[in-house]
C-alpha positions as CSV (number, residue, x, y, z in Angstrom):
1,M,12.4,-19.7,-25.2
2,R,12.4,-15.9,-25.2
3,L,8.7,-15.9,-24.1
4,L,9.5,-18.3,-21.2
5,E,12.5,-16.2,-20.2
6,R,10.4,-13.1,-20.3
7,M,7.6,-14.7,-18.2
8,R,10.2,-16.0,-15.7
9,K,11.7,-12.5,-15.4
10,D,8.2,-10.8,-15.1
11,W,6.6,-13.7,-13.1
12,F,5.0,-11.2,-10.7
13,M,3.1,-9.4,-13.5
14,V,2.1,-12.8,-15.0
15,G,0.9,-13.8,-11.5
16,I,-1.2,-10.7,-11.2
17,V,-3.0,-11.5,-14.5
18,L,-3.6,-15.1,-13.5
19,A,-4.8,-14.1,-10.1
20,I,-7.4,-11.7,-11.5
21,A,-8.4,-14.2,-14.2
22,G,-8.8,-16.9,-11.6
23,A,-10.9,-14.7,-9.3
24,K,-13.2,-13.8,-12.3
25,L,-13.7,-17.5,-13.3
26,E,-14.4,-18.8,-9.8
27,P,-14.7,-16.0,-7.1
28,S,-16.4,-18.3,-4.6
29,I,-13.0,-19.9,-3.7
30,G,-11.4,-16.7,-2.4
31,V,-14.3,-14.9,-0.8
32,N,-14.8,-14.5,2.9
33,G,-16.1,-17.8,4.3
34,G,-14.9,-19.6,1.1
35,P,-12.4,-22.5,1.0
36,L,-9.4,-20.2,1.3
37,K,-10.8,-18.5,4.4
38,P,-9.2,-15.1,3.6
39,E,-10.7,-13.6,6.7
40,I,-8.0,-15.7,8.5
41,T,-5.4,-16.6,5.8
42,V,-5.2,-13.0,4.4
43,S,-6.2,-10.8,7.3
44,Y,-4.0,-12.5,9.8
45,I,-1.6,-15.1,8.3
46,A,-0.7,-13.3,5.0
47,V,-0.2,-9.8,6.7
48,A,1.8,-11.4,9.6
49,T,4.0,-13.3,7.1
50,I,4.8,-10.1,5.2
51,F,5.9,-8.3,8.4
52,F,7.7,-11.3,9.9
53,N,9.6,-11.5,6.5
54,S,10.3,-7.7,6.8
55,G,11.5,-8.1,10.4
56,L,13.8,-11.0,9.4
57,S,15.3,-9.2,6.4
58,L,15.6,-5.7,7.8
59,K,18.7,-4.7,9.6
60,T,17.9,-3.5,13.1
61,E,20.0,-0.3,12.7
62,E,17.9,0.6,9.6
63,L,14.6,0.3,11.4
64,T,16.0,2.3,14.3
65,S,17.2,5.0,12.1
66,A,13.8,5.2,10.4
67,L,12.1,5.8,13.7
68,V,13.9,9.1,14.2
69,H,13.2,10.4,10.7
70,L,10.4,12.7,11.9
71,K,10.3,14.9,8.8
72,L,9.6,11.9,6.6
73,H,6.9,10.5,8.9
74,L,5.2,13.9,9.2
75,F,5.2,14.3,5.4
76,I,3.6,10.9,4.8
77,Q,1.0,11.1,7.6
78,I,-0.1,14.7,6.9
79,F,-0.4,13.9,3.2
80,T,-2.4,10.7,3.5
81,L,-4.7,11.7,6.4
82,A,-5.1,15.4,5.8
83,F,-4.1,16.7,2.4
84,F,-5.5,13.6,0.5
85,P,-9.1,13.7,2.0
86,A,-9.3,17.5,1.8
87,T,-8.2,17.6,-1.8
88,I,-10.7,14.8,-2.7
89,W,-13.4,16.8,-1.0
90,L,-12.6,19.9,-3.2
91,F,-12.5,17.7,-6.3
92,L,-15.9,16.2,-5.5
93,Q,-17.4,19.6,-5.3
94,L,-16.8,19.9,-9.0
95,L,-17.9,16.4,-9.8
96,S,-21.2,17.0,-7.8
97,I,-22.6,19.0,-10.8
98,T,-22.1,16.0,-13.1
99,P,-24.6,13.1,-13.5
100,I,-22.3,10.7,-11.7
101,N,-24.1,8.7,-9.0
102,E,-23.8,10.6,-5.7
103,W,-23.2,7.5,-3.7
104,L,-20.2,6.6,-5.9
105,L,-18.9,10.1,-5.2
106,K,-19.3,9.6,-1.5
107,G,-17.4,6.3,-2.0
108,L,-14.5,8.3,-3.5
109,Q,-14.5,10.5,-0.4
110,T,-14.3,7.4,1.8
111,V,-11.2,6.3,-0.1
112,G,-9.6,9.6,0.7
113,C,-10.3,9.1,4.4
114,M,-8.7,5.7,4.6
115,P,-5.4,5.0,6.3
116,P,-2.4,3.4,4.4
117,P,-2.4,-0.4,4.0
118,V,-0.1,-2.6,6.0
119,S,1.4,-4.6,3.2
120,S,1.3,-3.3,-0.5
121,A,3.3,-0.1,0.1
122,V,6.0,-2.0,2.0
123,I,6.3,-4.7,-0.7
124,L,6.4,-2.2,-3.6
125,T,9.0,0.0,-1.8
126,K,11.1,-3.1,-1.2
127,A,10.7,-4.2,-4.9
128,V,12.1,-0.8,-6.0
129,G,14.9,-0.9,-3.4
130,G,13.6,2.2,-1.6
131,N,13.6,3.0,2.2
132,E,11.8,-0.1,3.4
133,A,12.3,0.7,7.0
134,A,10.4,4.0,6.6
135,A,7.7,2.3,4.6
136,I,7.2,-0.3,7.4
137,F,7.1,2.3,10.1
138,N,4.6,4.6,8.2
139,S,2.4,1.8,7.1
140,A,2.1,0.4,10.6
141,F,1.9,3.9,12.3
142,G,-0.6,5.2,9.7
143,S,-2.8,2.2,10.2
144,F,-2.9,2.8,14.0
145,L,-3.7,6.5,13.4
146,G,-6.4,5.5,11.0
147,I,-8.3,3.6,13.6
148,I,-9.0,6.9,15.3
149,I,-8.7,9.5,12.5
150,T,-10.6,7.7,9.7
151,P,-14.0,7.5,11.5
152,L,-13.6,11.1,12.5
153,L,-12.8,12.1,8.8
154,L,-15.9,10.1,7.7
155,L,-18.0,12.0,10.2
156,L,-16.5,15.3,9.1
157,F,-16.9,14.9,5.3
158,L,-19.9,12.6,5.1
159,G,-21.8,13.2,8.4
160,S,-21.8,9.5,9.4
161,S,-21.1,8.4,12.9
162,S,-21.0,5.2,14.8
163,S,-19.4,3.4,17.6
164,V,-16.1,2.0,16.2
165,P,-14.6,-1.0,18.0
166,F,-11.1,0.6,18.4
167,T,-9.9,-2.2,20.8
168,S,-10.5,-5.1,18.4
169,I,-9.1,-3.3,15.4
170,F,-6.1,-2.1,17.4
171,S,-5.4,-5.6,18.8
172,Q,-5.6,-7.1,15.3
173,L,-3.1,-4.6,14.0
174,F,-0.8,-5.2,16.9
175,M,-0.9,-9.0,16.4
176,T,-0.5,-8.9,12.6
177,V,2.0,-6.1,12.3
178,V,4.0,-5.3,15.4
179,V,4.4,-8.7,16.9
180,P,5.5,-10.5,13.7
181,L,8.0,-7.6,13.0
182,I,9.5,-7.9,16.5
183,I,9.7,-11.7,16.3
184,G,11.4,-11.4,12.9
185,Q,13.9,-9.0,14.4
186,I,14.6,-11.3,17.3
187,V,15.0,-14.4,15.1
188,R,17.4,-12.3,12.8
189,R,19.7,-11.8,15.7
190,Y,20.3,-15.5,16.1
191,I,20.6,-16.4,12.4
192,K,22.1,-13.2,11.1
193,D,25.3,-14.9,9.7
194,W,23.2,-17.5,7.9
195,L,20.9,-14.9,6.4
196,E,23.9,-12.9,5.1
197,R,25.5,-16.0,3.7
198,K,22.5,-17.6,2.1
199,K,20.5,-14.4,1.2
200,P,17.0,-15.9,1.1
201,P,14.6,-14.5,-1.5
202,F,12.6,-12.3,0.8
203,G,11.3,-10.1,-2.0
204,A,9.9,-13.1,-3.9
205,I,8.3,-14.5,-0.7
206,S,6.5,-11.2,0.0
207,S,5.4,-10.8,-3.6
208,S,3.9,-14.3,-3.6
209,V,1.9,-13.4,-0.5
210,L,0.8,-10.2,-2.2
211,L,-0.6,-12.3,-5.2
212,M,-2.8,-14.1,-2.7
213,I,-4.1,-10.8,-1.4
214,I,-4.8,-9.6,-4.9
215,Y,-6.6,-12.8,-5.7
216,T,-8.9,-12.7,-2.7
217,T,-9.5,-9.0,-3.1
218,F,-10.8,-9.5,-6.7
219,C,-12.8,-12.6,-5.5
220,D,-14.7,-10.3,-3.2
221,T,-15.2,-7.7,-5.9
222,F,-16.5,-10.2,-8.5
223,S,-18.7,-12.1,-6.1
224,N,-20.6,-9.1,-4.6
225,P,-24.2,-9.3,-6.0
226,N,-25.2,-6.0,-4.6
227,I,-22.7,-4.1,-6.8
228,D,-24.8,-3.2,-9.8
229,L,-23.0,-0.7,-12.0
230,D,-23.5,0.0,-15.7
231,K,-20.4,-0.2,-17.9
232,F,-20.2,3.6,-18.4
233,S,-20.2,4.3,-14.6
234,L,-17.6,1.6,-14.0
235,V,-15.3,2.9,-16.7
236,L,-15.7,6.4,-15.4
237,I,-14.9,5.4,-11.8
238,L,-11.9,3.5,-13.0
239,F,-10.6,6.5,-15.0
240,I,-11.1,8.8,-12.0
241,I,-9.4,6.4,-9.6
242,F,-6.4,6.0,-11.8
243,S,-6.2,9.7,-12.4
244,I,-6.3,10.4,-8.7
245,Q,-3.5,7.8,-8.0
246,L,-1.3,9.1,-10.8
247,S,-1.9,12.8,-9.8
248,F,-1.0,12.1,-6.1
249,M,2.0,10.0,-7.0
250,L,3.3,12.9,-9.1
251,L,2.6,15.4,-6.4
252,T,4.5,13.4,-3.8
253,F,7.3,13.0,-6.2
254,I,7.5,16.7,-6.9
255,F,7.3,17.7,-3.2
256,S,9.9,15.2,-2.0
257,T,12.5,15.8,-4.7
258,R,12.8,19.5,-4.3
259,N,16.4,20.7,-3.6
260,N,15.6,21.7,0.0
261,S,13.4,18.7,0.8
262,G,16.1,16.8,2.7
263,F,14.8,13.4,1.4
264,T,17.0,10.8,-0.3
265,P,15.9,9.0,-3.5
266,A,15.2,6.0,-1.4
267,D,13.0,8.1,0.9
268,T,11.1,9.4,-2.1
269,V,10.2,5.9,-3.1
270,A,8.7,5.2,0.3
271,I,6.8,8.5,0.2
272,I,5.3,7.9,-3.2
273,F,3.8,4.5,-2.1
274,C,3.0,5.2,1.5
275,S,1.3,8.5,0.9
276,T,-1.0,7.4,-2.0
277,H,-2.0,3.8,-1.0
278,K,-5.2,3.2,0.9
279,S,-6.2,0.2,3.0
280,L,-8.9,-2.2,2.0
281,T,-8.3,-4.5,4.9
282,L,-9.1,-1.7,7.4
283,G,-11.4,0.2,5.1
284,I,-14.1,-2.3,4.3
285,P,-14.7,-3.3,8.0
286,M,-14.8,0.4,8.9
287,L,-17.3,1.2,6.2
288,K,-19.5,-1.7,7.3
289,I,-19.4,-0.3,10.8
290,V,-19.8,3.4,10.0
291,F,-22.5,2.8,7.4
292,A,-24.1,-0.2,9.1
293,G,-27.5,-0.9,7.6
294,H,-27.2,1.8,4.9
295,E,-29.0,0.9,1.8
296,H,-26.3,2.3,-0.5
297,L,-23.3,0.7,1.3
298,S,-22.5,-1.5,-1.7
299,L,-22.2,1.6,-4.0
300,I,-20.2,3.5,-1.3
301,S,-17.8,0.5,-1.2
302,V,-17.2,0.3,-4.9
303,P,-14.5,3.0,-5.2
304,L,-12.4,1.4,-2.4
305,L,-12.9,-2.1,-3.8
306,I,-11.5,-0.7,-7.1
307,Y,-8.8,1.5,-5.6
308,H,-7.1,-1.2,-3.6
309,P,-6.3,-3.6,-6.5
310,A,-5.7,-0.6,-8.8
311,Q,-3.0,0.8,-6.6
312,I,-1.2,-2.6,-6.6
313,L,-1.5,-2.9,-10.3
314,L,-0.4,0.6,-11.0
315,G,2.4,0.4,-8.5
316,S,3.7,-2.9,-9.9
317,V,3.7,-1.5,-13.5
318,L,5.6,1.6,-12.3
319,V,8.2,-0.4,-10.3
320,P,10.8,-0.6,-13.1
321,T,10.4,3.1,-14.0
322,I,10.7,4.3,-10.4
323,K,13.7,2.0,-9.8
324,S,15.5,3.3,-12.9
325,W,15.0,6.9,-11.7
326,M,16.1,6.1,-8.1
327,V,19.3,4.3,-9.2
328,S,20.1,7.1,-11.7
329,R,19.5,9.8,-9.1
330,Q,21.7,7.9,-6.6
331,K,24.6,7.6,-9.1
332,K,24.3,11.3,-9.9
333,L,24.5,12.1,-6.2
334,L,27.5,9.9,-5.8
335,Q,29.3,11.6,-8.7
336,T,28.5,15.1,-7.4
337,R,29.2,14.6,-3.8
338,G,32.0,12.1,-4.0
339,P,33.4,10.6,-0.8
340,L,31.1,12.9,1.3
341,A,28.0,11.0,0.0
342,N,28.7,8.3,2.5
343,L,28.2,10.8,5.3
344,N,25.4,12.8,3.8
345,N,23.4,10.1,2.1
346,P,24.0,6.7,3.6
347,E,20.6,5.3,2.5
348,G,21.4,6.2,-1.1
349,L,24.6,4.2,-1.1
350,E,23.2,1.2,0.6
351,Y,20.2,0.8,-1.7
352,L,22.3,0.8,-4.8
353,S,23.3,-2.8,-3.9
354,I,19.8,-4.1,-3.7
355,K,18.8,-6.5,-6.5
356,F,15.5,-6.2,-8.3
357,G,13.6,-9.4,-8.2
358,H,10.7,-8.8,-10.7
């Protein structure tokens, strides 16, 4: 019974393990063109569902207040699209003297150039109880910026250039992110009382959709016959990727929790995930375009194929720890500020009441 209770409580982590195992056993089901048609069900329906769900659950005043938080947005966008790729470039100058395959190193640089994803950072921020509105805005805005900036960064750091179909990528982002979010907000206005009374499990719904994204992502990874890596190289790349993620998560935590940062604990949660996560959904199509016909495209793609599921796994594992820190910090702020906390830190007060689903 204890095992069942534990599994029920940690159903999301159990789901991640099952999703990866299922992808390993039969990857053909979830690959592009397979029975699940992830090029439609994931790229469009799953992402749109996540943002419709966010639009439905998010109070309009929260989203509006997030739009004017310029300092927060600047921090996230500068970190992910400037500091991140520049730091990776410096790090790779050291790794270039090692026997690591040079195309895998170029692949690590492409990871640094990628924009934030449009789903995982939002879901993990919501799971912790952080500033979901800020996560939504920066995930969407960062993705739009990435359409223009990412190809330029690839050209700058790797010397590759190509004609990128900005219009088609922009229209897909608009239809899968902006439109569902707006529709969700409109629907919320008509059923607001019902939502507050029934409190639907928005977190569980988004997490279930994320499991599908994880499954199809690993299906693509396991089914790619062109990816030929020896075990040593694979372990080394895994170690480097997890080290990069943990280092950058720690950096964003340190920067955003300084006394004069002006960020709330809920803001810090959004910063940690939005600044360090990278998009596979936008990244792989861009790599296929920018490196079209390149004989080493599969090796260049390996780090991003690993980074995307790794960031979800690492983020999911750290959710309880980050949540404990956030709640503890918010309680401390309430004790030190007293009644003035309601004026100075409204986000902190509100997110204390959010229940953690998994």
